[in-house]
C-alpha positions as CSV (number, residue, x, y, z in Angstrom):
1,L,-66.4,-43.1,-117.1
2,A,-65.7,-43.2,-113.6
3,P,-67.4,-46.1,-111.8
4,S,-70.4,-45.0,-109.9
5,F,-71.5,-46.6,-106.4
6,C,-74.9,-46.4,-104.9
7,F,-75.1,-47.7,-100.9
8,S,-78.6,-47.7,-99.3
9,F,-77.9,-46.8,-95.6
10,S,-79.2,-45.2,-93.0
11,P,-80.4,-43.2,-91.6
12,L,-82.4,-42.2,-94.5
13,V,-80.3,-41.7,-97.1
14,V,-79.3,-43.1,-100.6
15,V,-75.5,-42.3,-101.4
16,C,-74.1,-42.7,-104.7
17,I,-70.6,-42.2,-105.2
18,S,-68.7,-41.7,-108.5
19,L,-64.9,-42.3,-108.1
20,P,-62.3,-41.0,-110.2
21,L,-60.4,-43.6,-112.7
22,T,-57.4,-43.1,-109.7
23,Y,-59.9,-44.5,-107.0
24,Q,-61.4,-47.6,-108.6
25,R,-59.7,-49.2,-105.9
26,P,-59.6,-48.7,-102.2
27,N,-56.3,-46.5,-101.3
28,L,-55.2,-46.0,-97.6
29,S,-57.0,-43.0,-96.3
30,E,-54.2,-40.5,-94.8
31,H,-56.2,-37.8,-96.5
32,L,-59.3,-38.4,-94.6
33,R,-59.8,-36.1,-91.7
34,L,-63.1,-38.0,-89.6
35,C,-63.0,-41.5,-90.9
36,P,-60.1,-44.2,-89.6
37,Q,-56.8,-44.4,-91.4
38,D,-56.7,-47.2,-93.1
39,Y,-58.1,-48.4,-96.9
40,T,-60.7,-46.0,-98.0
41,C,-63.2,-46.0,-101.3
42,C,-64.1,-42.0,-100.2
43,S,-62.1,-38.9,-101.0
44,S,-61.7,-36.0,-98.4
45,Q,-64.7,-34.1,-100.8
46,M,-66.9,-37.2,-100.1
47,E,-66.4,-37.3,-96.6
48,E,-67.0,-33.6,-96.1
49,T,-70.6,-34.3,-97.7
50,L,-71.5,-37.3,-95.7
51,A,-70.6,-35.2,-92.6
52,L,-73.0,-33.3,-93.8
53,Q,-75.3,-35.9,-94.7
54,S,-74.9,-37.1,-91.0
55,E,-75.6,-34.1,-89.5
56,R,-78.9,-33.0,-91.0
57,D,-80.0,-37.0,-90.2
58,F,-79.1,-36.5,-86.4
59,L,-81.2,-32.8,-86.6
60,K,-83.8,-34.5,-88.5
61,S,-84.3,-37.8,-86.0
62,V,-84.4,-35.0,-83.3
63,E,-87.3,-33.3,-84.4
64,E,-88.7,-36.8,-85.3
65,N,-88.7,-38.0,-82.0
66,S,-89.6,-34.9,-80.5
67,Q,-92.7,-34.0,-82.3
68,F,-95.2,-35.3,-79.7
69,L,-94.1,-33.1,-77.2
70,L,-94.3,-30.3,-80.1
71,T,-97.8,-31.7,-80.8
72,T,-99.7,-32.3,-77.8
73,F,-98.6,-29.1,-75.9
74,T,-99.8,-27.2,-79.1
75,Q,-102.9,-29.2,-79.6
76,R,-103.6,-29.1,-75.9
77,H,-102.8,-25.3,-75.1
78,R,-105.3,-24.1,-78.4
79,R,-107.9,-26.4,-76.9
80,F,-107.9,-25.5,-73.2
81,D,-107.7,-21.7,-74.3
82,E,-110.8,-22.6,-76.5
83,F,-112.4,-24.1,-73.3
84,F,-111.9,-21.4,-70.8
85,R,-112.8,-18.7,-72.7
86,E,-116.1,-19.8,-74.2
87,L,-116.7,-20.8,-70.3
88,I,-116.2,-17.5,-69.5
89,E,-118.6,-16.0,-72.7
90,L,-121.4,-18.6,-71.4
91,S,-120.9,-17.8,-67.9
92,E,-121.9,-14.2,-69.2
93,K,-124.2,-14.6,-71.1
94,S,-126.5,-17.4,-68.7
95,M,-126.3,-14.5,-66.2
96,N,-127.6,-12.1,-68.9
97,Q,-130.4,-14.2,-69.8
98,M,-131.1,-15.3,-65.8
99,F,-131.4,-11.8,-64.7
100,T,-133.1,-10.6,-68.1
101,K,-135.9,-13.3,-67.3
102,T,-136.1,-12.1,-63.5
103,Y,-136.1,-8.2,-63.8
104,G,-136.1,-7.7,-67.9
105,R,-135.8,-4.0,-68.4
106,L,-134.6,-2.8,-65.0
107,F,-131.5,-5.0,-65.2
108,T,-130.2,-4.6,-69.0
109,Q,-130.4,-0.6,-67.8
110,N,-127.3,-1.7,-65.1
111,S,-126.0,-5.0,-67.1
112,H,-123.0,-3.1,-67.2
113,V,-121.7,-3.4,-63.9
114,F,-121.9,-7.6,-64.7
115,Q,-120.3,-6.6,-67.7
116,E,-117.1,-5.5,-66.0
117,L,-116.9,-8.3,-64.2
118,F,-116.8,-10.6,-66.9
119,V,-114.1,-8.0,-68.7
120,E,-111.5,-8.2,-66.0
121,L,-112.2,-12.0,-66.1
122,R,-111.0,-12.3,-69.5
123,R,-108.2,-10.0,-69.0
124,Y,-107.1,-11.8,-66.4
125,Y,-107.5,-15.3,-68.3
126,S,-105.2,-13.3,-70.6
127,G,-102.2,-12.7,-68.8
128,G,-103.3,-9.0,-67.4
129,S,-101.7,-7.5,-64.6
130,V,-105.3,-7.9,-62.9
131,S,-105.9,-9.0,-59.2
132,L,-109.0,-11.2,-58.9
133,S,-110.0,-10.1,-55.1
134,E,-109.7,-6.2,-56.4
135,V,-112.2,-7.0,-59.2
136,L,-114.7,-8.8,-56.9
137,S,-114.4,-6.6,-54.4
138,D,-115.1,-3.6,-56.7
139,F,-118.0,-5.5,-57.8
140,W,-119.4,-6.1,-54.5
141,S,-118.8,-2.3,-53.9
142,R,-121.0,-1.4,-57.5
143,L,-123.4,-4.1,-56.0
144,V,-124.2,-3.0,-53.4
145,E,-124.9,0.7,-53.8
146,R,-127.3,-0.8,-56.2
147,V,-129.2,-2.9,-54.1
148,F,-129.3,-1.0,-51.3
149,S,-131.0,2.0,-53.0
150,L,-133.5,-1.0,-54.5
151,V,-134.2,-2.2,-50.4
152,N,-134.4,1.7,-49.3
153,P,-136.9,3.1,-52.3
154,Q,-138.6,5.9,-49.6
155,Y,-135.2,7.4,-49.9
156,Q,-133.0,9.2,-52.5
157,F,-129.3,8.9,-51.9
158,S,-126.2,11.1,-53.2
159,E,-123.3,9.6,-54.7
160,D,-121.1,10.5,-51.7
161,Y,-123.9,9.1,-49.7
162,L,-123.7,5.5,-51.6
163,E,-119.7,5.7,-51.5
164,C,-120.1,5.8,-47.7
165,V,-122.4,2.6,-47.7
166,S,-119.9,0.4,-50.3
167,K,-116.6,2.0,-48.3
168,H,-118.2,-0.1,-45.2
169,A,-119.3,-2.5,-46.8
170,E,-116.9,-5.4,-45.6
171,Q,-118.2,-4.7,-42.3
172,L,-121.0,-4.7,-42.7
173,Q,-121.5,-6.9,-44.7
174,P,-124.5,-6.6,-46.4
175,F,-123.7,-10.0,-48.7
176,G,-123.4,-12.3,-45.8
177,D,-120.9,-14.8,-46.4
178,V,-121.2,-15.1,-50.5
179,P,-118.4,-13.0,-51.6
180,R,-116.2,-14.5,-49.8
181,K,-117.4,-17.9,-51.1
182,L,-117.4,-17.0,-54.5
183,R,-114.2,-15.2,-54.2
184,V,-112.5,-18.8,-52.8
185,Q,-114.2,-20.9,-55.5
186,V,-113.3,-18.4,-58.6
187,S,-110.2,-17.1,-57.6
188,R,-108.7,-20.8,-57.3
189,A,-109.7,-21.9,-60.5
190,F,-109.4,-19.1,-62.8
191,I,-105.6,-19.1,-61.0
192,A,-105.4,-22.8,-61.9
193,A,-106.6,-22.5,-65.8
194,R,-104.5,-19.9,-66.0
195,A,-101.4,-21.0,-64.9
196,L,-102.5,-24.3,-66.9
197,S,-102.9,-22.9,-70.4
198,Q,-99.9,-20.3,-69.7
199,G,-97.7,-24.1,-68.8
200,L,-98.8,-25.8,-71.9
201,A,-97.9,-22.5,-74.3
202,T,-94.6,-22.3,-72.4
203,G,-93.6,-26.2,-72.7
204,R,-94.4,-25.8,-76.3
205,D,-92.1,-22.8,-76.3
206,I,-89.0,-24.9,-74.8
207,V,-89.7,-27.9,-76.6
208,N,-89.0,-25.6,-80.0
209,K,-86.0,-24.2,-78.9
210,A,-84.5,-27.5,-76.9
211,T,-85.0,-29.6,-80.0
212,K,-83.2,-26.3,-82.2
213,V,-80.3,-28.6,-82.1
214,S,-77.1,-26.6,-83.4
215,C,-73.8,-29.5,-84.6
216,T,-71.7,-26.1,-84.4
217,D,-69.7,-28.4,-82.5
218,S,-67.0,-29.9,-84.4
219,E,-66.7,-33.0,-82.3
220,C,-70.6,-33.6,-82.6
221,V,-70.1,-33.9,-86.7
222,R,-66.7,-36.0,-85.9
223,G,-69.1,-38.3,-83.9
224,L,-71.8,-38.8,-85.9
225,M,-69.7,-39.1,-89.6
226,R,-67.9,-41.9,-87.8
227,Q,-70.7,-43.9,-86.8
228,W,-73.2,-43.6,-89.6
229,Y,-71.0,-43.0,-92.7
230,C,-67.4,-44.5,-92.2
231,P,-68.8,-48.2,-92.5
232,L,-69.7,-47.1,-96.0
233,C,-66.0,-45.2,-97.0
234,R,-64.4,-49.0,-96.0
235,G,-67.0,-50.5,-98.2
236,M,-69.7,-51.8,-95.9
237,P,-72.4,-49.8,-96.7
238,S,-74.9,-52.4,-94.6
239,L,-72.8,-52.3,-91.0
240,R,-74.7,-50.0,-88.5
241,P,-73.2,-48.4,-85.6
242,C,-72.7,-50.9,-82.5
243,H,-75.4,-49.7,-80.0
244,S,-73.1,-48.7,-77.3
245,L,-71.1,-46.9,-80.0
246,C,-74.7,-44.6,-80.7
247,L,-75.6,-43.6,-77.6
248,N,-72.0,-42.6,-76.6
249,V,-72.1,-40.3,-79.8
250,M,-76.0,-39.1,-79.0
251,K,-74.8,-38.5,-75.3
252,G,-72.3,-36.4,-76.5
253,C,-74.0,-34.8,-78.9
254,L,-77.3,-34.0,-76.8
255,A,-75.3,-33.8,-73.0
256,N,-77.4,-29.9,-73.2
257,Q,-80.6,-30.9,-73.5
258,A,-80.3,-34.1,-70.9
259,D,-79.3,-31.3,-68.6
260,L,-82.7,-30.2,-68.4
261,D,-83.9,-33.6,-67.0
262,T,-84.8,-32.1,-63.5
263,E,-86.2,-29.2,-64.2
264,W,-88.4,-30.7,-66.9
265,N,-89.7,-33.6,-64.7
266,N,-90.8,-31.4,-62.3
267,F,-92.1,-29.2,-65.0
268,I,-94.1,-32.1,-65.9
269,D,-95.2,-32.9,-62.3
270,S,-96.6,-29.6,-61.8
271,L,-98.6,-29.5,-65.0
272,Y,-100.2,-32.6,-64.1
273,Q,-101.3,-32.3,-60.8
274,V,-102.5,-28.8,-61.7
275,S,-105.0,-30.2,-64.3
276,E,-106.2,-32.4,-61.7
277,K,-107.2,-29.9,-59.3
278,L,-109.0,-28.1,-62.2
279,E,-111.0,-31.3,-62.6
280,G,-111.3,-31.4,-58.9
281,P,-111.8,-29.0,-56.1
282,F,-110.9,-26.0,-58.6
283,N,-112.9,-27.1,-61.1
284,I,-113.4,-24.4,-63.3
285,E,-117.0,-25.0,-65.2
286,L,-118.6,-25.0,-61.7
287,A,-117.1,-22.0,-60.9
288,A,-118.7,-20.0,-64.0
289,D,-121.5,-21.5,-63.7
290,S,-122.0,-20.3,-60.0
291,I,-121.4,-16.7,-60.9
292,S,-125.0,-16.0,-61.5
293,V,-126.4,-18.2,-58.5
294,K,-124.2,-16.8,-56.2
295,V,-124.7,-13.3,-56.9
296,S,-128.5,-14.0,-56.7
297,E,-128.0,-15.4,-53.4
298,A,-126.2,-12.7,-52.2
299,I,-129.1,-9.9,-53.8
300,M,-131.6,-11.9,-51.4
301,H,-129.5,-12.5,-48.5
302,M,-129.4,-8.7,-48.2
303,Q,-133.1,-8.0,-48.8
304,E,-134.0,-10.6,-46.6
305,N,-132.0,-8.2,-44.2
306,S,-132.2,-4.6,-45.0
307,V,-133.9,-3.6,-42.3
308,S,-131.0,-4.2,-39.7
309,I,-128.8,-3.6,-42.5
310,S,-130.5,0.1,-43.7
311,T,-130.1,0.9,-39.6
312,K,-126.4,0.3,-39.7
313,V,-126.1,2.5,-42.4
314,F,-128.4,5.2,-41.6
315,Q,-126.8,5.6,-38.2
316,G,-123.2,5.3,-39.5
317,C,-123.9,7.7,-42.8
318,G,-126.6,9.7,-41.6
319,S,-130.2,10.0,-42.7
320,P,-130.8,9.9,-46.0
321,R,-133.4,12.6,-47.8
322,P,-137.1,10.9,-48.7
323,A,-137.6,10.7,-52.2
324,P,-140.7,12.2,-54.0
325,G,-143.7,10.3,-55.1
326,R,-142.8,7.3,-56.9
327,S,-144.9,5.9,-59.6
328,K,-145.4,1.6,-59.6
329,R,-144.4,0.0,-62.4
330,S,-146.4,-2.5,-63.9
331,P,-145.9,-6.1,-63.6
332,K,-144.9,-6.8,-66.8
333,E,-141.9,-4.7,-66.2
334,S,-141.4,-6.0,-62.9
335,G,-140.8,-9.6,-64.2
336,G,-144.3,-10.8,-63.4
337,N,-144.3,-12.7,-66.7
338,R,-140.9,-15.1,-65.6
339,R,-140.6,-18.8,-66.9
340,P,-138.6,-21.5,-64.6
341,F,-135.2,-22.0,-65.4
342,R,-133.8,-25.2,-66.4
343,T,-131.4,-26.8,-65.0
344,Y,-128.3,-29.5,-66.7
345,S,-128.1,-33.8,-65.4
346,P,-124.9,-34.2,-65.0
347,E,-125.3,-36.5,-67.6
348,E,-126.2,-34.2,-70.8
349,K,-123.9,-31.5,-69.5
350,P,-123.3,-29.5,-72.2
351,T,-120.2,-29.1,-74.1
352,T,-118.6,-26.2,-75.5
353,A,-116.5,-24.9,-79.2
354,A,-114.0,-26.8,-78.0
355,G,-115.3,-30.4,-78.5
356,T,-115.8,-31.4,-75.3
357,N,-115.7,-30.9,-71.7
358,L,-113.8,-30.6,-68.5
359,D,-113.0,-33.9,-67.5
360,R,-112.6,-35.4,-71.5
361,L,-110.0,-32.9,-71.5
362,V,-107.9,-33.4,-68.7
363,T,-108.0,-37.0,-69.1
364,E,-106.9,-36.7,-72.3
365,L,-103.8,-34.3,-71.5
366,K,-102.6,-36.6,-68.4
367,E,-102.4,-39.4,-70.4
368,R,-99.6,-37.7,-73.0
369,L,-98.1,-35.9,-70.2
370,R,-96.7,-38.8,-68.1
371,P,-94.4,-40.5,-71.3
372,M,-93.0,-37.1,-71.5
373,R,-90.9,-37.5,-68.0
374,G,-87.3,-38.4,-68.6
375,F,-88.2,-37.3,-72.4
376,W,-84.6,-35.8,-72.5
377,V,-82.3,-38.2,-71.0
378,S,-83.9,-41.3,-73.1
379,L,-83.6,-39.0,-76.0
380,P,-80.3,-41.2,-77.2
381,H,-81.6,-44.3,-76.4
382,T,-84.9,-43.3,-78.5
383,I,-82.7,-42.6,-81.1
384,C,-80.3,-45.4,-80.9
385,N,-83.1,-47.9,-80.8
386,D,-84.3,-46.9,-83.8
387,E,-83.0,-50.0,-85.9
388,K,-82.2,-47.7,-89.3
389,M,-79.7,-46.0,-86.8
390,A,-77.6,-48.4,-84.4
391,A,-77.4,-52.4,-84.5
392,D,-79.9,-53.7,-81.9
393,V,-78.4,-54.5,-78.5
394,T,-78.3,-58.2,-78.8
395,N,-76.2,-57.8,-82.2
396,E,-72.9,-56.6,-79.9
397,D,-70.2,-58.9,-82.5
398,R,-71.8,-57.9,-86.4
399,C,-71.7,-53.9,-86.0
400,W,-69.7,-51.2,-86.5
401,N,-67.5,-50.4,-83.6
402,G,-65.7,-47.3,-85.2
403,Q,-63.4,-49.1,-86.4
404,T,-64.2,-51.9,-88.0
405,R,-66.8,-54.6,-87.6
406,G,-66.7,-56.3,-84.2
407,R,-68.0,-55.5,-80.5
408,Y,-67.8,-52.2,-78.9
409,L,-65.7,-51.8,-75.9
410,P,-65.6,-48.7,-73.8
411,D,-68.5,-48.3,-71.7
412,V,-71.1,-46.3,-71.9
413,T,-71.3,-42.4,-70.8
414,G,-73.9,-41.1,-68.0
415,D,-76.2,-38.5,-68.4
416,G,-75.8,-34.9,-68.9
417,L,-72.9,-32.4,-69.8
418,V,-70.8,-33.4,-66.4
419,S,-70.7,-37.0,-67.7
420,Q,-69.2,-36.7,-70.8
421,I,-65.8,-36.1,-69.6
422,N,-64.8,-39.3,-70.3
423,N,-67.1,-39.7,-73.2
424,P,-64.8,-41.9,-75.9
425,E,-66.7,-40.5,-79.1
426,V,-67.2,-37.3,-78.8
427,E,-64.8,-34.6,-76.6
428,V,-67.1,-31.8,-74.8
429,D,-65.9,-29.1,-73.2
430,I,-67.5,-28.9,-70.1
431,A,-66.0,-26.1,-68.4
432,R,-68.7,-24.4,-70.7
433,P,-72.2,-24.9,-70.3
434,D,-74.5,-24.1,-73.1
435,V,-76.6,-20.4,-72.1
436,R,-79.4,-21.5,-74.3
437,T,-79.8,-24.0,-72.2
438,R,-79.2,-22.4,-69.1
439,Q,-82.3,-20.2,-69.8
440,L,-84.4,-22.8,-70.6
441,I,-84.1,-24.4,-66.7
442,M,-84.5,-21.0,-65.5
443,E,-88.0,-20.6,-68.0
444,L,-88.7,-24.2,-66.8
445,R,-88.0,-23.1,-62.8
446,V,-90.0,-20.4,-63.0
447,V,-93.5,-21.7,-64.8
448,T,-93.2,-24.7,-62.7
449,N,-93.2,-22.6,-59.4
450,K,-96.8,-20.7,-60.8
451,L,-98.1,-24.2,-61.3
452,R,-97.4,-24.8,-57.6
453,H,-98.4,-22.3,-56.3
454,A,-101.8,-22.5,-58.3
455,Q,-102.2,-25.6,-56.8
456,S,-102.8,-23.9,-53.1
457,G,-104.6,-20.9,-55.3
458,Q,-102.2,-18.8,-54.9
459,D,-101.4,-16.1,-58.2
460,M,-97.3,-15.3,-57.7
461,D,-98.2,-12.6,-59.3
462,F,-100.5,-11.6,-56.1
463,M,-98.7,-12.7,-53.4
464,D,-98.2,-9.9,-51.6
465,S,-101.6,-7.8,-52.0
466,E,-104.0,-11.2,-51.8
467,E,-101.8,-13.0,-48.6
468,G,-105.3,-14.1,-46.7
469,S,-107.7,-12.0,-48.3
470,G,-106.9,-12.8,-52.0
471,S,-106.4,-15.5,-54.3
472,G,-104.9,-17.8,-51.7
473,G,-103.9,-16.9,-47.9
474,G,-106.1,-19.2,-45.3
475,D,-108.8,-20.6,-48.2
476,H,-106.2,-23.4,-48.4
477,G,-108.4,-26.6,-48.6
478,E,-111.7,-24.6,-48.0
479,R,-114.4,-26.0,-49.7
480,Y,-118.1,-25.4,-49.6
481,N,-120.9,-28.2,-50.6
482,D,-123.4,-25.6,-51.7
483,D,-120.5,-23.9,-53.8
484,W,-121.7,-25.6,-56.9
485,P,-124.7,-24.8,-58.7
486,G,-128.3,-26.7,-57.5
487,Y,-126.5,-27.4,-54.4
488,G,-127.4,-24.0,-52.0
489,P,-130.1,-23.2,-50.2
490,Y,-130.2,-19.8,-52.7
491,S,-129.7,-21.8,-55.6
492,P,-132.4,-20.2,-58.9
493,P,-132.8,-22.6,-61.6
494,Y,-130.1,-22.6,-63.9
495,N,-130.2,-22.6,-67.9
496,K,-126.7,-22.6,-69.9
497,P,-127.5,-20.4,-73.0
498,A,-126.5,-20.8,-76.5
499,R,-122.9,-20.1,-78.0
500,N,-122.0,-17.4,-79.7
501,P,-121.8,-14.7,-77.6
502,P,-121.5,-10.9,-78.2
503,A,-118.6,-9.1,-78.3
504,N,-116.9,-7.9,-75.3
505,P,-118.2,-4.4,-74.1
506,A,-116.0,-2.1,-73.5
507,K,-115.3,-1.3,-69.6
508,P,-117.0,1.7,-68.4
509,P,-115.3,4.3,-66.7
510,R,-115.2,4.5,-63.1
511,V,-116.4,7.3,-62.1
512,R,-116.2,8.4,-58.2
513,E,-112.8,7.8,-56.4
514,R,-112.7,6.0,-53.7
515,N,-110.1,7.6,-50.9
516,G,-110.9,8.9,-47.6
517,S,-114.1,7.2,-45.5
518,K,-117.2,8.7,-45.4
519,W,-118.8,6.9,-42.5
520,N,-119.6,9.9,-40.8
521,K,-120.5,12.3,-43.9
522,N,-123.9,13.3,-44.2
523,N,-126.0,13.0,-47.0
524,G,-126.9,16.2,-47.4
525,H,-124.2,17.6,-49.5
526,G,-123.2,16.3,-53.1
527,R,-125.3,15.6,-56.1
528,V,-128.3,13.9,-55.4
529,R,-130.0,10.9,-57.7
530,S,-133.5,9.4,-56.6
531,A,-133.5,5.7,-56.1
532,S,-136.6,5.7,-58.1
533,S,-135.4,7.5,-61.6
534,Q,-131.3,6.8,-61.5
535,L,-131.6,2.8,-59.9
536,S,-132.5,0.5,-62.1
537,F,-133.8,-2.5,-60.1
538,S,-137.6,-3.4,-58.4
539,L,-137.9,-4.9,-55.0
540,V,-141.0,-6.7,-56.5
541,P,-139.0,-9.4,-58.7
542,L,-136.7,-9.5,-55.3
543,L,-139.5,-10.5,-53.3
544,S,-140.8,-12.8,-56.0
545,L,-137.6,-14.5,-56.7
546,P,-137.4,-16.8,-53.5
547,L,-140.7,-18.1,-55.2
548,M,-138.6,-19.1,-57.9
549,V,-136.1,-21.0,-56.5
550,T,-138.8,-22.9,-54.2
551,V,-140.3,-24.5,-58.0
552,A,-136.4,-24.6,-59.2
553,P,-136.2,-28.6,-58.1
554,M,-139.4,-29.8,-60.0
555,W,-137.6,-28.7,-63.4
556,R,-134.3,-30.3,-62.9
């Protein structure tokens, strides 16, 4: 029988060698391609087997050392995504509860106007080609038609007449400054939330691609084999490669990954800064909470200024037709049995299905982002600092230097592809950059650019259409004390709804086209709809809403 020798050697492998009778003692190694030409215990077949094993050990080490990145991006993306989506659900459900208690059936009959707003907000967050400015503008246009009929119940209005009103809502400013404030707050928060969610998903994908290292380069495999398994073939299985030798091999094999470093650090910095914005001025929790508050404030503003607004509309759009006799609504239908809403104190801020609130999510994310800077450049050091992979840096004289036991003399090369021109262990063709690495660099630049624009409230997808009037523009750095629920003069009491909201409603069709000015068009033409029969808001609950607001602080 041929003798067998088993060696426990790093990394993570026990090698048993069965030598033919003719190889019971070391012979000269002219037959070996990778290890030094000296006495050896290995056959050429054994050398080939060990080379494949060294490649597997290398890939496994890269995967294990990058697991922190992959786990962080995967888990953080899932938790933030769940949190943002449920915030939108809770905001919609809160508005439904608030307005149902205030207006009863009169609100539910027109709830599709509000449902469509939240459908579009969800679609934007999910990555849809949606302009937040256009979504909010269309919402206010629909709302002004209904509230205008509400404050003028003695008239009936045609479709064309109401279109005339909504077409000139920006000029009339029937809701005061509320639409602008809501646009600033909601746009900033949703742009930052979407950018962060997309950034975390991109980070996950880039780590997945970058760690799929391909050892098709024979020079890399040669270096791995020489440092890890050639000592075994020399009969010194417990001898670890010198630390500097390991660094040169790893820097040669991971040269393309190191080239990610600059763009990777910019990406991590941008993620960190956007997350800070989300827990500060771009807080999406506060933005989502304030939607129903701001809408209530806008409705009351139009009610209180209804006389002057109606006068301007009648002058521009023409005199409407008087409505036929209207029957009064019962107090119950008008919302006479409303109960005050309860607000939450900061200490009892509710959490969502994600299991936490935004402050905690952001804090946890920032703690995990800090150590990610410089990951790709430091990866060779991380691998070689493992005692299973290389000798300790202080053990310079009792390590494998690539030829025998002794000190490793060559200098350690720099980081990145170009720096490998003089790498003594791995011959790298610096004239042929890796195509996949160049693609990853471009992906990092694109997502970093989006994150940087999100920090100033700008969405790159709508920069042209929203410059100065939409998501960003002239609103940079702007903040209002009454942007947050409970601080404005019209802030009604607020109650967070229960979880598990209903499924998203389908987007209702928009019947009328908004092309062409109707400002001078008289209401004598077109299909007529009565304010009493078609518009389902009532003046009585609106008149009583300030009383509800006045009582609100008593319930906080």
